[in-house]
Backbone as CSV, one residue per row, in Angstrom:
resi,resn,N_x,N_y,N_z,CA_x,CA_y,CA_z,C_x,C_y,C_z
1,UNK,-44.220,50.494,19.648,-44.761,49.145,19.772,-44.264,48.250,18.641
2,UNK,-44.281,48.808,17.440,-43.837,48.054,16.273,-42.368,47.677,16.407
3,UNK,-41.574,48.617,16.938,-40.140,48.318,17.114,-39.945,47.186,18.113
4,UNK,-40.743,47.183,19.221,-40.621,46.105,20.212,-40.988,44.763,19.608
5,UNK,-42.081,44.761,18.783,-42.483,43.512,18.145,-41.398,43.005,17.199
6,UNK,-40.809,43.928,16.432,-39.722,43.534,15.526,-38.524,43.017,16.299
7,UNK,-38.245,43.686,17.421,-37.095,43.248,18.220,-37.345,41.874,18.816
8,UNK,-38.587,41.662,19.378,-38.941,40.376,19.946,-38.953,39.277,18.889
9,UNK,-39.456,39.619,17.695,-39.481,38.638,16.608,-38.074,38.245,16.181
10,UNK,-37.200,39.239,16.097,-35.811,38.953,15.720,-35.126,38.109,16.774
11,UNK,-35.359,38.440,18.055,-34.757,37.669,19.140,-35.261,36.232,19.129
12,UNK,-36.567,36.061,18.862,-37.135,34.696,18.827,-36.527,33.887,17.689
13,UNK,-36.373,34.534,16.521,-35.768,33.845,15.383,-34.330,33.458,15.676
14,UNK,-33.572,34.350,16.305,-32.193,34.039,16.657,-32.117,32.908,17.661
15,UNK,-33.006,32.930,18.665,-32.994,31.914,19.699,-33.372,30.556,19.136
16,UNK,-34.471,30.500,18.385,-34.895,29.213,17.828,-33.887,28.704,16.808
17,UNK,-33.274,29.653,16.062,-32.252,29.238,15.092,-31.040,28.655,15.777
18,UNK,-30.641,29.234,16.928,-29.488,28.722,17.663,-29.776,27.343,18.241
19,UNK,-31.004,27.176,18.785,-31.364,25.881,19.340,-31.402,24.830,18.253
20,UNK,-31.970,25.201,17.104,-32.052,24.246,15.986,-30.658,23.860,15.503
21,UNK,-29.762,24.853,15.392,-28.393,24.570,14.942,-27.668,23.692,15.945
22,UNK,-27.926,23.887,17.240,-27.265,23.067,18.255,-27.720,21.624,18.190
23,UNK,-28.978,21.426,17.730,-29.513,20.071,17.650,-29.068,19.321,16.413
24,UNK,-28.513,20.054,15.446,-28.087,19.400,14.206,-26.801,18.619,14.451
25,UNK,-26.784,17.363,14.073,-25.598,16.530,14.165,-25.294,15.956,12.804
26,UNK,-24.028,15.608,12.616,-23.650,14.987,11.350,-24.383,13.664,11.201
27,UNK,-25.083,13.465,10.075,-25.859,12.235,9.914,-24.950,11.018,9.912
28,UNK,-25.449,9.914,10.437,-24.634,8.696,10.451,-24.364,8.185,9.046
29,UNK,-23.259,7.453,8.903,-22.950,6.861,7.601,-24.050,5.870,7.231
30,UNK,-24.533,5.964,5.998,-25.650,5.117,5.587,-25.184,3.817,4.936
31,UNK,-24.047,3.819,4.256,-23.556,2.578,3.661,-22.836,1.750,4.723
32,UNK,-23.083,0.463,4.718,-22.488,-0.431,5.708,-21.209,-1.048,5.142
33,UNK,-20.055,-0.640,5.711,-18.758,-1.155,5.272,-18.291,-2.348,6.107
34,UNK,-19.064,-2.758,7.086,-18.628,-3.833,7.967,-18.771,-5.192,7.296
35,UNK,-17.985,-6.153,7.790,-18.068,-7.512,7.287,-16.841,-7.948,6.518
36,UNK,-16.888,-9.186,6.072,-15.780,-9.764,5.303,-15.893,-9.378,3.839
37,UNK,-14.750,-9.335,3.170,-14.717,-9.011,1.752,-13.513,-9.687,1.100
38,UNK,-13.558,-9.779,-0.212,-12.442,-10.320,-0.993,-12.494,-9.682,-2.375
39,UNK,-11.343,-9.652,-3.043,-11.317,-9.030,-4.358,-10.006,-9.233,-5.081
40,UNK,-9.885,-8.544,-6.207,-8.692,-8.615,-7.047,-8.225,-7.205,-7.369
41,UNK,-6.927,-7.076,-7.680,-6.363,-5.765,-7.988,-5.236,-5.903,-9.014
42,UNK,-4.922,-4.783,-9.631,-3.852,-4.712,-10.628,-3.143,-3.381,-10.467
43,UNK,-1.805,-3.386,-10.609,-1.095,-2.134,-10.406,0.295,-2.123,-11.000
44,UNK,1.031,-1.088,-10.627,2.387,-0.860,-11.140,3.272,-0.435,-9.976
45,UNK,4.482,-0.974,-9.948,5.413,-0.639,-8.878,6.756,-0.197,-9.403
46,UNK,7.411,0.689,-8.665,8.754,1.123,-9.036,9.544,1.479,-7.775
47,UNK,10.862,1.369,-7.879,11.699,1.676,-6.735,13.162,1.559,-7.084
48,UNK,13.981,1.257,-6.074,15.418,1.156,-6.293,16.015,0.086,-5.385
49,UNK,17.107,-0.476,-5.844,17.864,-1.459,-5.068,19.283,-0.923,-4.929
50,UNK,19.624,-0.506,-3.713,20.967,0.008,-3.414,21.793,-1.128,-2.812
51,UNK,22.922,-1.420,-3.430,23.701,-2.602,-3.049,25.125,-2.237,-2.689
52,UNK,25.644,-2.913,-1.648,27.033,-2.769,-1.242,27.708,-4.132,-1.291
53,UNK,28.977,-4.134,-1.605,29.750,-5.384,-1.615,30.873,-5.288,-0.590
54,UNK,31.525,-6.407,-0.361,32.590,-6.474,0.630,33.902,-5.880,0.133
55,UNK,33.967,-5.417,-1.136,35.270,-5.036,-1.733,35.985,-3.828,-1.122
56,UNK,35.400,-2.719,-0.713,33.986,-2.379,-0.797,33.673,-1.596,-2.071
57,UNK,32.437,-1.694,-2.516,31.941,-0.876,-3.612,30.439,-0.736,-3.461
58,UNK,29.890,0.304,-4.055,28.459,0.565,-3.978,27.898,0.781,-5.374
59,UNK,26.683,0.313,-5.566,26.003,0.555,-6.838,24.508,0.407,-6.597
60,UNK,23.730,0.957,-7.467,22.276,0.830,-7.343,21.663,0.818,-8.735
61,UNK,20.446,0.295,-8.810,19.713,0.313,-10.063,18.225,0.414,-9.767
62,UNK,17.498,0.958,-10.743,16.057,1.113,-10.606,15.350,-0.191,-10.943
63,UNK,14.187,-0.390,-10.320,13.358,-1.549,-10.613,11.936,-1.066,-10.881
64,UNK,11.194,-1.767,-11.715,9.798,-1.437,-11.962,9.114,-2.609,-12.644
65,UNK,7.771,-2.560,-12.692,7.019,-3.609,-13.345,5.572,-3.641,-12.904
66,UNK,4.813,-4.528,-13.511,3.387,-4.688,-13.239,3.183,-5.756,-12.167
67,UNK,2.199,-5.542,-11.303,1.820,-6.538,-10.303,0.311,-6.753,-10.369
68,UNK,-0.133,-7.906,-9.916,-1.560,-8.188,-9.852,-1.810,-9.324,-8.901
69,UNK,-2.937,-9.279,-8.202,-3.197,-10.343,-7.246,-4.546,-10.241,-6.587
70,UNK,-4.661,-10.849,-5.408,-5.907,-10.951,-4.659,-5.745,-10.339,-3.274
71,UNK,-6.849,-9.864,-2.718,-6.852,-9.344,-1.350,-8.120,-9.816,-0.640
72,UNK,-8.070,-9.868,0.676,-9.218,-10.254,1.486,-9.060,-9.639,2.870
73,UNK,-10.185,-9.371,3.517,-10.103,-8.760,4.830,-11.435,-8.726,5.531
74,UNK,-11.457,-8.015,6.662,-12.675,-7.884,7.470,-12.689,-6.486,8.068
75,UNK,-13.850,-5.815,7.975,-14.028,-4.477,8.524,-14.987,-4.480,9.705
76,UNK,-14.711,-3.587,10.662,-15.640,-3.248,11.729,-15.977,-1.766,11.565
77,UNK,-17.248,-1.408,11.737,-17.655,-0.019,11.560,-18.368,0.489,12.792
78,UNK,-17.989,1.689,13.234,-18.654,2.385,14.321,-18.975,3.790,13.839
79,UNK,-20.230,3.996,13.442,-20.646,5.253,12.825,-19.780,5.540,11.605
80,UNK,-18.972,6.617,11.643,-18.157,6.956,10.472,-16.786,6.286,10.473
81,UNK,-16.372,5.696,11.595,-15.055,5.084,11.677,-15.107,3.627,11.219
82,UNK,-14.141,3.262,10.392,-14.034,1.888,9.894,-12.616,1.401,10.174
83,UNK,-12.507,0.261,10.834,-11.187,-0.303,11.088,-11.243,-1.797,10.830
84,UNK,-10.093,-2.350,10.389,-10.087,-3.758,10.043,-8.702,-4.278,9.749
85,UNK,-8.665,-5.465,9.178,-7.417,-6.166,8.863,-7.523,-6.718,7.447
86,UNK,-6.425,-6.587,6.682,-6.437,-7.050,5.291,-5.120,-7.741,4.948
87,UNK,-5.220,-8.801,4.157,-4.049,-9.479,3.611,-4.124,-9.501,2.100
88,UNK,-2.967,-9.523,1.448,-2.955,-9.577,-0.014,-1.766,-10.384,-0.512
89,UNK,-1.886,-10.841,-1.743,-0.800,-11.571,-2.396,-0.770,-11.163,-3.856
90,UNK,0.433,-10.790,-4.352,0.608,-10.344,-5.730,1.670,-11.171,-6.442
91,UNK,1.407,-11.506,-7.687,2.456,-11.959,-8.583,3.064,-10.734,-9.234
92,UNK,4.363,-10.766,-9.477,5.063,-9.556,-9.891,6.066,-9.829,-11.004
93,UNK,6.181,-8.865,-11.922,7.298,-8.906,-12.876,8.223,-7.712,-12.653
94,UNK,8.237,-7.202,-11.410,9.112,-6.078,-11.064,10.560,-6.539,-11.086
95,UNK,11.380,-5.872,-11.874,12.810,-6.186,-11.931,13.574,-4.989,-12.466
96,UNK,14.874,-5.103,-12.500,15.735,-4.060,-13.027,17.185,-4.481,-12.943
97,UNK,18.031,-3.821,-13.716,19.454,-4.156,-13.702,20.297,-2.913,-13.916
98,UNK,21.557,-3.046,-13.580,22.494,-1.946,-13.754,23.919,-2.421,-13.592
99,UNK,24.864,-1.553,-13.858,26.268,-1.895,-13.698,26.617,-2.099,-12.239
100,UNK,27.526,-3.027,-11.973,27.948,-3.266,-10.598,29.426,-3.657,-10.578
101,UNK,30.059,-3.395,-9.451,31.486,-3.657,-9.285,32.281,-2.872,-10.327
102,UNK,32.554,-3.494,-11.438,33.275,-2.808,-12.514,32.863,-3.456,-13.832
103,UNK,33.000,-2.706,-14.941,32.627,-3.248,-16.250,33.440,-4.501,-16.539
104,UNK,32.817,-5.520,-17.188,31.452,-5.531,-17.742,30.420,-6.179,-16.829
105,UNK,30.649,-6.198,-15.517,29.703,-6.836,-14.606,28.346,-6.136,-14.643
106,UNK,27.274,-6.952,-14.583,25.915,-6.440,-14.501,25.204,-7.125,-13.332
107,UNK,24.406,-6.360,-12.607,23.627,-6.911,-11.503,22.144,-6.702,-11.768
108,UNK,21.326,-7.679,-11.391,19.896,-7.631,-11.647,19.122,-8.060,-10.399
109,UNK,18.025,-7.374,-10.144,17.111,-7.722,-9.059,15.768,-8.117,-9.652
110,UNK,15.205,-9.213,-9.149,13.931,-9.723,-9.664,13.011,-10.052,-8.496
111,UNK,11.802,-9.513,-8.521,10.808,-9.766,-7.477,9.662,-10.570,-8.091
112,UNK,9.524,-11.843,-7.690,8.515,-12.715,-8.284,7.149,-12.580,-7.621
113,UNK,7.113,-12.289,-6.334,5.835,-12.122,-5.649,5.981,-11.151,-4.480
114,UNK,4.850,-10.658,-4.030,4.800,-9.639,-2.995,3.539,-9.881,-2.169
115,UNK,3.653,-9.819,-0.850,2.502,-10.061,0.025,2.569,-9.141,1.235
116,UNK,1.424,-8.945,1.875,1.409,-8.116,3.081,0.225,-8.476,3.962
117,UNK,0.344,-8.145,5.247,-0.735,-8.238,6.221,-0.797,-6.877,6.901
118,UNK,-1.944,-6.171,6.744,-2.012,-4.767,7.148,-3.268,-4.469,7.969
119,UNK,-3.152,-3.518,8.871,-4.311,-2.931,9.538,-4.810,-1.763,8.689
120,UNK,-6.113,-1.504,8.769,-6.695,-0.367,8.054,-7.540,0.466,9.024
121,UNK,-7.459,1.791,8.880,-8.276,2.715,9.655,-8.819,3.760,8.707
122,UNK,-10.166,3.880,8.652,-10.746,4.767,7.668,-11.897,5.598,8.193
123,UNK,-12.317,6.545,7.358,-13.465,7.404,7.632,-14.449,7.224,6.492
124,UNK,-15.682,6.836,6.839,-16.715,6.583,5.834,-17.683,7.753,5.757
125,UNK,-17.976,8.180,4.540,-19.011,9.163,4.280,-19.945,8.561,3.242
126,UNK,-20.969,7.889,3.754,-21.906,7.147,2.914,-21.156,6.084,2.118
127,UNK,-21.125,6.209,0.778,-20.513,5.154,-0.030,-19.054,5.436,-0.390
128,UNK,-18.423,6.381,0.297,-16.999,6.681,0.092,-16.240,6.371,1.377
129,UNK,-15.156,5.638,1.245,-14.309,5.287,2.385,-12.877,5.714,2.096
130,UNK,-12.352,6.605,2.941,-10.948,7.011,2.873,-10.206,6.326,4.014
131,UNK,-9.023,5.756,3.723,-8.354,4.972,4.759,-6.838,5.091,4.692
132,UNK,-6.223,4.863,5.850,-4.772,4.688,5.960,-4.516,3.240,6.312
133,UNK,-3.342,2.726,5.935,-3.060,1.316,6.161,-1.571,1.106,6.416
134,UNK,-1.240,0.057,7.131,0.158,-0.251,7.409,0.305,-1.618,8.039
135,UNK,1.469,-2.238,7.828,1.697,-3.553,8.398,3.010,-4.151,7.950
136,UNK,3.054,-5.480,7.906,4.268,-6.213,7.562,4.175,-6.690,6.117
137,UNK,5.319,-6.690,5.411,5.387,-7.074,4.003,6.376,-8.222,3.819
138,UNK,6.118,-9.035,2.808,6.947,-10.202,2.511,7.210,-10.259,1.001
139,UNK,8.390,-10.794,0.635,8.698,-10.985,-0.777,9.818,-12.002,-0.934
140,UNK,9.942,-12.511,-2.154,11.051,-13.399,-2.508,11.912,-12.651,-3.520
141,UNK,13.101,-12.234,-3.122,13.969,-11.419,-3.965,15.084,-12.269,-4.551
142,UNK,15.276,-12.126,-5.848,16.371,-12.821,-6.529,17.384,-11.797,-7.017
143,UNK,18.637,-12.034,-6.690,19.712,-11.131,-7.078,20.678,-11.891,-7.980
144,UNK,20.948,-11.346,-9.169,21.805,-12.029,-10.147,22.997,-11.161,-10.499
145,UNK,24.126,-11.831,-10.743,25.359,-11.160,-11.145,25.888,-11.832,-12.391
146,UNK,26.162,-11.030,-13.402,26.698,-11.535,-14.675,28.011,-10.817,-14.939
147,UNK,29.088,-11.608,-15.141,30.398,-10.981,-15.334,30.650,-10.540,-16.766
148,UNK,29.639,-10.759,-17.660,29.793,-10.347,-19.046,30.695,-11.242,-19.859
149,UNK,31.208,-12.301,-19.243,32.113,-13.219,-19.931,31.535,-14.635,-19.991
150,UNK,30.209,-14.731,-19.782,29.545,-16.025,-19.855,29.346,-16.704,-18.522
151,UNK,29.757,-16.077,-17.458,29.584,-16.652,-16.129,28.596,-15.800,-15.340
152,UNK,27.628,-16.455,-14.699,26.635,-15.725,-13.914,26.244,-16.545,-12.689
153,UNK,25.631,-15.892,-11.731,25.206,-16.548,-10.508,23.928,-15.880,-10.022
154,UNK,23.014,-16.670,-9.455,21.761,-16.154,-8.930,21.566,-16.659,-7.509
155,UNK,21.061,-15.761,-6.670,20.752,-16.124,-5.291,19.374,-15.566,-4.938
156,UNK,18.552,-16.382,-4.272,17.229,-15.954,-3.835,17.169,-15.929,-2.316
157,UNK,16.511,-14.913,-1.796,16.349,-14.788,-0.355,14.941,-14.288,-0.049
158,UNK,14.367,-14.802,1.027,13.090,-14.274,1.504,13.345,-12.966,2.243
159,UNK,12.520,-11.971,1.966,12.692,-10.652,2.576,11.441,-10.283,3.363
160,UNK,11.641,-9.664,4.515,10.546,-9.184,5.350,10.781,-7.710,5.635
161,UNK,9.738,-6.905,5.496,9.850,-5.473,5.738,8.530,-4.911,6.217
162,UNK,8.329,-3.617,5.963,7.071,-2.988,6.359,6.446,-2.282,5.162
163,UNK,5.141,-2.018,5.269,4.402,-1.324,4.221,3.453,-0.328,4.886
164,UNK,3.373,0.883,4.314,2.428,1.903,4.762,1.811,2.551,3.532
165,UNK,0.642,3.131,3.707,0.004,3.791,2.570,-1.401,4.240,2.888
166,UNK,-2.168,4.454,1.840,-3.540,4.910,1.988,-4.296,4.743,0.694
167,UNK,-5.602,4.943,0.780,-6.407,4.775,-0.417,-7.836,5.214,-0.213
168,UNK,-8.663,4.915,-1.205,-10.078,5.257,-1.184,-10.873,4.138,-1.831
169,UNK,-12.061,3.899,-1.278,-13.004,2.945,-1.861,-14.313,3.660,-2.165
170,UNK,-14.938,3.237,-3.238,-16.241,3.778,-3.620,-17.202,2.617,-3.819
171,UNK,-18.271,2.564,-3.033,-19.244,1.482,-3.118,-20.191,1.741,-4.281
172,UNK,-20.106,0.917,-5.301,-20.990,1.070,-6.458,-22.331,0.391,-6.216
173,UNK,-22.396,-0.484,-5.219,-23.641,-1.127,-4.811,-23.468,-1.576,-3.368
174,UNK,-24.451,-2.266,-2.829,-24.369,-2.736,-1.452,-23.256,-3.758,-1.265
175,UNK,-22.927,-4.492,-2.330,-21.981,-5.599,-2.212,-20.636,-5.382,-2.910
176,UNK,-20.519,-4.409,-3.802,-19.291,-4.230,-4.581,-18.729,-2.825,-4.407
177,UNK,-17.396,-2.748,-4.376,-16.725,-1.445,-4.298,-15.508,-1.422,-5.204
178,UNK,-15.181,-0.231,-5.678,-13.960,0.013,-6.429,-12.965,0.685,-5.500
179,UNK,-11.672,0.403,-5.691,-10.655,0.992,-4.831,-9.455,1.467,-5.634
180,UNK,-8.768,2.461,-5.071,-7.472,2.918,-5.578,-6.605,3.207,-4.370
181,UNK,-5.347,2.736,-4.407,-4.478,2.933,-3.252,-3.019,3.044,-3.678
182,UNK,-2.247,3.673,-2.800,-0.805,3.813,-2.993,-0.118,3.259,-1.754
183,UNK,0.921,2.430,-1.966,1.614,1.756,-0.875,3.117,1.934,-1.019
184,UNK,3.783,2.119,0.104,5.246,2.202,0.138,5.788,1.004,0.907
185,UNK,6.689,0.240,0.269,7.312,-0.940,0.875,8.785,-0.660,1.129
186,UNK,9.274,-1.104,2.287,10.701,-1.013,2.601,11.130,-2.367,3.169
187,UNK,12.030,-3.048,2.446,12.483,-4.367,2.861,13.832,-4.338,3.569
188,UNK,14.333,-3.138,3.816,15.587,-3.055,4.543,16.721,-3.723,3.794
189,UNK,17.646,-4.317,4.528,18.842,-4.906,3.930,18.753,-6.431,3.913
190,UNK,19.036,-6.995,2.741,19.038,-8.441,2.553,20.429,-8.883,2.141
191,UNK,20.971,-9.915,2.805,22.329,-10.395,2.523,22.317,-11.555,1.536
192,UNK,23.267,-11.509,0.587,23.472,-12.583,-0.382,24.935,-13.007,-0.347
193,UNK,25.167,-14.276,-0.644,26.545,-14.756,-0.824,26.583,-15.637,-2.065
194,UNK,27.375,-15.216,-3.052,27.455,-15.968,-4.294,28.290,-17.231,-4.125
195,UNK,27.884,-18.254,-4.842,28.592,-19.536,-4.811,29.731,-19.501,-5.834
196,UNK,30.700,-18.649,-5.556,31.872,-18.578,-6.426,33.131,-18.817,-5.594
197,UNK,34.262,-18.763,-6.251,35.514,-19.087,-5.566,35.778,-18.126,-4.405
198,UNK,35.358,-16.883,-4.570,35.609,-15.894,-3.532,34.518,-15.871,-2.459
199,UNK,33.350,-16.485,-2.760,32.222,-16.403,-1.827,31.809,-14.967,-1.607
200,UNK,31.698,-14.203,-2.698,31.434,-12.768,-2.618,30.125,-12.479,-1.895
201,UNK,30.162,-11.536,-0.969,28.982,-11.168,-0.202,28.443,-9.818,-0.675
202,UNK,27.103,-9.759,-0.792,26.412,-8.544,-1.185,25.361,-8.209,-0.130
203,UNK,25.058,-6.929,0.012,23.990,-6.471,0.894,23.075,-5.561,0.088
204,UNK,21.830,-5.990,-0.089,20.873,-5.274,-0.926,19.865,-4.530,-0.060
205,UNK,19.610,-3.262,-0.371,18.653,-2.425,0.357,17.588,-1.967,-0.634
206,UNK,16.356,-2.512,-0.512,15.335,-2.302,-1.527,14.110,-1.612,-0.954
207,UNK,13.611,-0.604,-1.667,12.314,-0.012,-1.348,11.504,0.156,-2.625
208,UNK,10.186,0.319,-2.451,9.279,0.186,-3.581,8.013,0.992,-3.331
209,UNK,7.482,1.615,-4.372,6.177,2.278,-4.340,5.255,1.551,-5.301
210,UNK,4.043,1.247,-4.846,3.061,0.542,-5.669,1.769,1.355,-5.708
211,UNK,1.248,1.564,-6.904,-0.077,2.153,-7.094,-0.937,1.104,-7.770
212,UNK,-2.126,0.853,-7.216,-2.970,-0.189,-7.787,-4.455,0.135,-7.596
213,UNK,-5.275,-0.445,-8.465,-6.717,-0.318,-8.379,-7.341,-1.697,-8.344
214,UNK,-8.549,-1.789,-7.761,-9.143,-3.111,-7.644,-10.631,-3.064,-7.412
215,UNK,-11.200,-4.249,-7.315,-12.615,-4.471,-7.090,-12.781,-5.407,-5.893
216,UNK,-13.698,-5.071,-4.977,-13.944,-5.907,-3.805,-15.411,-6.296,-3.724
217,UNK,-15.641,-7.500,-3.227,-16.995,-8.014,-3.011,-17.182,-8.237,-1.513
218,UNK,-18.218,-7.598,-0.961,-18.504,-7.674,0.466,-19.566,-8.723,0.759
219,UNK,-19.274,-9.574,1.763,-20.185,-10.646,2.149,-21.079,-10.161,3.292
220,UNK,-22.097,-9.390,2.974,-22.992,-8.871,4.031,-23.960,-9.966,4.478
């Protein structure tokens, strides 16, 4: 009799435990990430500019520098999923130079500003948001050539490319969050033509990695 009672008790515990476990669901996200927001960020970028000329010749140089700017966007949230749209604008001192053509020629690339319009898709776990992002990128690129003999030329061109990346946000309160993100920019090939006697043509291929942190304010 005792064995039957123990067996029945064990079976009841297993059955009720299984039913209880089946009823357990992941709790909904408690922090509300939806709505409009705006903020500021600061970061560092580095990359390379690979250039070809009509001679033909090839050369490249590294670029790097500090960037800082503003961002704004809007989120929609459905339980743990967060999706939205964000735009940003950065002032930049990213630049670099290296040898080009033949000595003593020097070539320099200068990026004065950087902007993007991106979609975001994330997963929220209470006050932590992990997200992926991607979209279109814009910049104003200046390419300079110095012949080392006192003659130089500069050309500026608007560049359009793409940006992809990801990041994390941590809500320190209902209205403010801290963020850290990494972004990869590729501007493809940009054509330049110097205003010299030869009308020398250059083709610049630039890509860039940016790591930045920031603060956002949510308008709930």
